[in-house]
Structures are given as C-alpha cells and as structure tokens.
C-alpha positions, 0 to 999 in steps of 0.5 A, a space after each residue: 499500499 502507497 503512503 498518503 500523498 505528499 502533495 496532499 499532506 503538505 497543504 493540509 498540514 499547513 491548513 491546520 493553522 487556520 484551526 484553533 482546535 485539535 486536528 488528527 491526521 492519519 497515516 502520517 508518511 515519513 517524508 522529509 518534506 513532511 517532517 520539515 513542514 511539522 518543524 515549521 508549524 512548530 515554530 509558528 507555535 503549533 504543538 505537533 506530535 506523532 502518535 501511532 501512525 498519526 499526527 496530532 496538531 493543536 493550533 490553540 497557541 499558534 502565532 504569525 511568526 516569521 518563517 525564516 530563510 533556513 526553514 523556508 528553503 527546506 521545502 517549496 510547500 512552506 509557501 502554504 503557511 502564507 495563505 493560512 496565516 493571512 486567513 487566521 491572523 490577517 498578517 504573515 511574514 515569510 521568506 521565499 520557499 525552496 525545494 527542488 531546483 527544477 526550474 523557475 517556480 515564481 509565486 507571482 500568481 499567488 501574490 497577484 491573487 492575494 492583492 486581489 483580495 485586498 492583501 497588502 504586500 511588500 517584498 525586501 531582501 527575500 522576505 514577503 510582508 503581508 497585511 490582510 487587515 482589509 482582506 475581502 472577497 472577490 473573483 480571481 481568474 488565474 493566468 495559469 491553473 497553478 496548484 500552489 496559487 489555488 491552494 494559497 488562495 483557498 487557505 486565505 479565503 476560508 476564514 473571510 466574511 465574503 464570498 471568493 470565487 477562483 476561475 481557471 484553478 487547478 483541478 488536481 486530486 490534492 486539491 480536492 482533498 485539501 477542500 474535503 479536509 477544510 469542509 469537514 472542519 466546517 469551511 464552505 467550499 464549492 466546486 473543488 475538482 472543477 475549473 471554478 471554486 467558490 468559497 463562502 467564508 466562515 467565522 471559525 473551523 472545528 477540529 477533526 480527524 482525517 485521512 488524506 489520499 494515497 500518493 498517485 506519484 509513488 504508485 506510479 513510480 512503482 507501476 513503472 518499476 514493474 514494467 522496466 524490470 519485466 515484472 508483475 506488481 500490484 499497487 494498492 492505496 490509490 485510486 486509479 482514476 488519479 493517474 489514468 494518463 500513466 495507465 494509458 501510457 503503460 498499456 500502449 507500452 505493451 503492459 497488461 494492467 487491471 485496475 479495481 478500486 484502489 488496487 492496480 495490477 501490472 504485468 510487463 511484457 518481454 519487449 517494451 514498446 516506446 510510447 511515442 509522445 509524452 507531454 506534461 500537462 496540468 491535471 488531468 494531463 500527464 503529470 510532470 512528477 512522472 515524466 522523469 520515471 516514464 522517460 527512463 522506461 523509454 530508454 530501454 523500450 523499442 523505438 523513439 519517444 519525444 518528451 515535452 516538459 511544459 511544466 518545469 523547464 529544468 526537469 531533465 537534470 537527471 538525463 546526463 546521469 541516465 546517459 552515463 548508464 548507456 541511455 540514448 537521450 538528446 535534450 534541447 530546451 524543454 524537449 528530450 528525444 529518447 531512442 531505446 537501447 537493449 540494456 542499461 549499465 551500472 554506473 555511479 550517478 547523482 540525484 539532482 532532484 526528488 523525481 529524477 533521483 528516483 528514476 535513477 533508482 529505477 534505471 539501476 533496477 534494470 541495468 547490468 552490473 552495479 549502480 550507485 546513486 548518491 545524494 539520496 536525501 532528495 529522494 527521501 523528500 517524497 519516498 519512505 523507505 524506497 530501498 526497503 520497498 523495492 527489496 521486498 519486491 525482489 530487488 538487490 539493493 544495499 543502502 550505505 550511509 
C-alpha cells in the first residue's frame, strides 16, 4: 500500500494553522518534506506530535511568527503557511520558499491573487510581508491553473466574511483533498475538482480527524518499476483514476493492467514498446512528477519517444546521469528525444532532484552490473523507505550511510 500523498499532506498540514482546536491526520508518512513542515508549524507555535501512525496537531497557541530563510528553503510547500496565516491572523511574514531545483517556480500568481483579495504586500531582501486587515472576497481569474496559487488562495479565504471565486483554478486530486479536509472542519467550499471554486467565508473551523488520499506519484513510480524489470506488481492505496494518463501510456507500451478500486495490477511484456510522445500538462493531463520515471522506461523501450516538458523547464537534469548508464537521450530546451537501447549498464550517478533521483534508482534496477545512486536525500523528500520496498519486491539494494 502506498503512503498518503505528499502533495496532499503538505497543504493540509498548513491548513491546520486555521484551526484553534485539535486536528488528527492519519497515516502520516515519514517524508522529509512532511517532517520539515511539522518543524515550521512548531516554529509558528502549534503543538505537533506523532501518535502511532498519526499526527496530532493543536493550533490553539499558534502565532504569525516569521518563517525564516533557513526553514523556508527546506521545502517549496512552506509557502502554504502564507495563505493560512493571512486567513487566521490577517498578517504574515515569510521567506521565499525552497525545494527542488527543477526550474523557475515564481509565486507571482499567489501574490497577485492575494492582492486582489485586499492584501497589502511588500517584498524586500527575499522576505514577503503581508497585511490582510482589509481582506475581502472577490473573483480571481488565474492566468495559469497553478496548484500552489489555488491552494494558497483557498487557505486565505475560508475564514473571510465574503464570497471568493477562483476561476481557472487547478483541478488536481490533492486540491480536492484539501477542500474536503477544510469542509470537514466547517468550511464552505464548492466546486473543487473543476475550473471554478467558490468559497463562502465562515467565522471559525472545528477540529477533526482526517485521512489524506494515497500518493499517485509513488503508485506510478512502482508501476513503472514493474514495467522496467519485466515484472508483475500490484499497487494498492490509490485510486487509479488519479493517474489514468500513466495507465494509458503503460498499456500502449505493451503492459497488461487491471484496475479495480484502489488496486492496480501490472504485468510487463518481454519487449516494451516506446509510447512515442510524452507531454506533461496540468491535471488531468500527464503529470510532470512522473515524467522522469516514464522517460527512464523509454530508454529501454523499442523505438523513439519525444518528451515535451511543459511545466518545469529544468526537469531534465537527471538525463546526463542516465546517459552515463548507456541511455540514448538528446535534450534541447524543454524537449528530450529518447531512442531505446537493449540494456543499461551500472554506473555511479547523482540524484539532482526528487523525481529524477527516484528515476535513477529505477534505472539501476534494470541496468547490468552495479549502480550507485548518491545524494539520496533528494529522494527521501517524497519516498519512504524506497530501498526497503523495492527489496520486498525482489530488488537487490544496499543502503550505505
């Protein structure tokens, strides 16, 4: 069973800032990003403790303290504290967020949307200062269906006095999960999963217990691992509809897949066929977070595949490491051309980011000889015990500290 989704858990953790009562989040994953977000919450005065497999969070004594650079740089999702603090305290001061170096990820859409809601914002020396004493509702039309901007605007609006409408908002399952969580606490959010979300402000939120959705990216990673190694695998804990675009690609490559509820079974053929084209898009299109893994599968698939990365322009930093292993990949700007080869060979490689690092581990499963993947702290940001899980599936992996 896959862990709860990192990209659902992080904004939900930030949302606990809005609640003065106790919140219990079940199935808390041991991702480094989740642990770092808990550190941020504690710096803001919330009490956070692990109890069994859950996180118990008490926000009664939360305060709008400064989220400093050394903390914010640990993860991109630190920016979600901005909307939550504005929603509850009407003021916030945060440093610009960090995270993987996968290209420009400006927060201008976040700030423009907040300004449209009456927030006064000044920026200096990498610090964002916000005054939301005149926070009001309104209609915001996003220039791009940004996941982060959609989530931040929701967090800033749920405790408002007016109605807020977000048009051209992102539709990812993780956004739906955030809205379901907030609604369970007493928020009034309508339209999650569509291009138009409406938020009717409420006076307060109540404590609750909640279990976030399963991680579709982890599920997809394990399915691709099964395909790469000509294996059989069953993944559970995540609804297959959340990554239907990947399932379609794997079927085209020659894999047999059977999906029922939250279980997906895959059997890989002896010869994989190139999928021809991979083009990342906002949901429900093909996810950028699975591009590196599927590209890796193409390196040993018969034929040629063109990969267009439309979300993050630096997603191909892992490709030179794949080339060390014998892959035939040519990159120009945001396009990669992959010509399948018979086999990869083991090499010493370096993880450059979370998803690219996981892809190098997958490549090592298929490669002849030994592969050493360095800088695995990137991988641990979004995968729990990846080595142990793969060993349980029959892989030969040794972790060295």
